[in-house]
C-alpha positions in Angstrom: -0.2 -0.1 -0.1 1.3 3.5 -1.1 3.4 4.7 -3.7 7.3 3.8 -4.3 9.7 6.4 -4.1 10.2 6.3 -7.7 6.9 6.9 -8.8 6.1 9.8 -10.7 4.2 12.7 -9.1 3.9 10.6 -5.7 3.7 12.5 -2.4 4.6 12.3 1.0 1.1 11.4 2.4 1.3 8.3 0.2 4.2 6.9 2.4 5.8 4.8 3.9 4.7 2.3 1.6 3.9 -1.0 3.3 2.3 -4.3 3.6 -1.2 -4.8 4.6 -3.1 -8.1 5.1 -6.5 -7.8 3.5 -9.4 -10.1 4.5 -11.8 -11.2 2.2 -14.7 -8.8 1.2 -17.0 -8.0 -1.7 -16.6 -4.6 -3.5 -19.3 -2.7 -5.8 -18.5 -3.4 -9.5 -19.4 0.4 -10.1 -19.6 3.5 -7.8 -23.3 4.0 -6.6 -25.6 5.5 -9.3 -28.1 8.0 -9.2 -31.1 5.4 -9.5 -29.5 3.2 -6.9 -29.6 6.1 -4.2 -33.1 7.0 -5.2 -34.2 3.8 -4.0 -32.2 3.8 -0.8 -33.3 7.3 -0.2 -37.1 6.0 -0.3 -36.3 3.3 2.8 -37.1 4.3 6.5 -35.0 6.7 8.0 -32.6 6.0 10.4 -30.5 9.0 11.7 -30.5 11.3 8.8 -32.8 12.5 5.7 -31.6 11.5 2.3 -32.6 13.7 -0.7 -33.8 11.6 -3.3 -32.0 13.8 -6.3 -28.9 15.3 -4.8 -26.6 15.0 -7.8 -25.6 18.0 -10.2 -25.2 15.9 -13.4 -28.5 14.1 -13.9 -28.7 11.0 -15.5 -30.0 7.2 -13.8 -26.7 5.7 -14.5 -24.2 8.3 -13.8 -22.9 8.0 -10.1 -24.6 9.8 -7.8 -22.6 13.0 -6.3 -23.1 16.0 -4.0 -23.4 13.4 -0.9 -21.6 13.7 2.3 -20.0 11.1 4.0 -22.5 11.2 6.6 -25.4 10.8 4.0 -23.4 7.9 2.7 -23.0 6.2 6.3 -27.2 6.8 6.3 -27.5 5.0 2.9 -25.0 2.0 4.0 -27.3 1.7 7.0 -30.3 1.7 5.4 -29.0 -0.6 2.5 -27.7 -3.4 5.5 -31.1 -3.1 7.0 -32.9 -4.0 3.9 -30.6 -6.7 2.8 -29.5 -8.2 6.2 -26.0 -7.9 5.1 -23.2 -5.7 6.6 -23.2 -3.2 3.8 -20.6 -0.6 4.4 -17.9 2.1 3.0 -14.7 0.1 2.2 -11.6 1.0 4.4 -8.6 2.8 2.6 -6.7 -0.2 2.6 -9.4 -2.2 1.0 -10.0 0.6 -1.5 -6.5 0.5 -2.7 -6.4 -3.4 -2.8 -9.3 -3.3 -5.1 -8.3 -0.2 -7.3 -4.7 -2.0 -7.9 -5.9 -5.3 -8.6 -2.8 -7.0 -8.0 -0.8 -4.3 -9.8 2.0 -2.2 -8.1 2.2 0.7 -10.8 0.8 4.2 -10.6 -2.7 3.2 -12.4 -4.0 -0.5 -12.3 -3.6 -0.5 -16.1 0.2 0.3 -15.8 2.4 3.6 -16.2 1.6 4.0 -19.8 -0.1 7.2 -19.8 -1.4 6.5 -23.6 -3.9 4.2 -21.8 -5.5 6.9 -19.9 -8.3 7.8 -22.5 -9.3 4.1 -22.3 -9.5 4.0 -18.5 -9.7 7.3 -16.7 -12.2 9.9 -16.6 -10.4 13.1 -15.6 -9.9 16.7 -16.2 -8.8 16.4 -20.0 -11.5 14.0 -21.4 -14.2 14.7 -19.1 -16.1 17.6 -20.8 -16.4 18.9 -17.3 -18.9 16.6 -16.0 -19.6 12.8 -14.9 -20.2 10.1 -17.3 -22.5 6.9 -16.7 -20.8 4.0 -15.3 -19.0 1.4 -16.9 -17.7 3.3 -20.0 -14.2 2.8 -19.3 -12.3 -0.5 -19.3 -12.6 -2.0 -15.7 -9.4 -3.2 -14.0 -8.3 -7.0 -13.8 -10.8 -7.5 -10.6 -13.5 -6.3 -13.0 -14.3 -3.0 -11.3 -15.2 0.0 -13.1 -14.5 3.8 -12.6 -12.0 3.0 -10.1 -9.6 5.9 -11.7 -11.4 9.2 -12.0 -15.1 10.1 -12.6 -16.1 10.8 -8.9 -14.1 10.7 -6.0 -14.9 7.8 -3.4 -15.8 8.1 0.3 -13.6 5.7 2.4 -14.6 4.8 6.1 -11.3 6.1 7.3 -10.5 9.4 9.2 -7.9 11.2 7.2 -4.0 10.9 8.4 -1.3 13.0 7.0 0.7 9.8 6.2 1.1 5.9 7.0 2.8 6.3 10.1 1.5 3.8 12.3 -1.5 2.9 9.9 -3.3 -0.8 10.8 -1.5 -3.6 9.0 -4.9 -5.8 8.8 -6.7 -3.6 6.4 -9.1 -2.3 8.9 -10.5 1.5 8.9 -8.0 3.7 10.8 -10.2 5.7 13.0 -8.8 8.6 15.1 -11.5 8.9 17.9 -14.4 6.1 17.9 -16.6 8.4 20.2 -16.6 11.1 17.4 -16.5 9.1 14.4 -19.3 10.8 12.9 -18.8 14.2 13.9 -19.7 16.4 10.9 -16.4 18.4 11.3 -14.3 15.3 11.1 -11.8 14.9 8.1 -13.0 11.8 6.1 -10.9 9.7 3.2 -11.3 10.2 -0.5 -9.8 7.9 -3.3 -9.7 7.8 -6.8 -9.7 11.1 -8.4 -12.5 12.7 -10.5 -13.7 14.0 -13.6 -12.3 17.5 -12.4 -8.6 16.6 -11.4 -5.6 15.8 -13.5 -4.8 12.6 -14.3 -2.1 12.1 -11.6 -4.5 12.5 -9.0 -6.4 9.6 -10.1 -3.2 7.3 -9.3 -3.7 4.1 -7.4 -2.0 5.4 -4.4 -3.4 9.2 -4.4 -4.9 10.4 -1.4 -7.3 13.1 -0.6 -9.9 14.2 2.2 -12.7 16.3 2.7 -15.2 17.1 5.8 -17.7 14.5 6.9 -20.8 17.0 6.0 -19.4 18.3 2.5 -21.2 17.7 -0.7 -19.4 18.3 -3.9 -20.3 17.3 -7.7 -17.1 15.1 -7.8 -17.6 13.2 -4.9 -19.4 9.8 -5.0 -18.9 6.2 -3.3 -19.1 2.5 -3.8 -20.5 0.3 -1.6 -18.3 -2.9 0.4 -20.0 -5.6 2.0 -18.4 -8.0 4.6 -18.2 -11.7 4.0 -20.2 -13.1 6.8 
């Protein structure tokens, strides 16, 4: 996990590169779409109301965006109750494992930048908007849109680097008592339609306030194997 010292455009917060043991889990093939969000938003409320159509760029098969981390936690809780399965955000380690799909290069398709247009929605090819899921090539795990289109929330709190990070792949949380505090900073991975391609690298890390809603932030769901 993390970037090697010689990776182009790597940052200090992607270090130190380290080994993590990941337990088996399921990961959504695509980011959650606006159609899926609408269905879950109509399910009974647990803690928070959910707007049925929060996104700026409308389209049933486009990824939902303008959803805060707190709203996404509500979504996962409702979905868990409805399905009887533990549906949740992936940990940052799980997300990177799923994104890399067995690779150690800057992107899951390698480091050849001529392949960007077939694998990544980023600022130079996105025409200033999100795009329907599944139009780019998937990684070798069969997961789509892990690079670009929308940033994806992870379960973890933000940390400035990997010093002291868990080695077992669980979410890295600073304060369990205040885990859902609106002012807390949460992990974002994957880059988006708004970003340069180097922000869509497998190792790139960013963050936002748990209550923020932006038109380039969405998520995908993970599921524990019971």
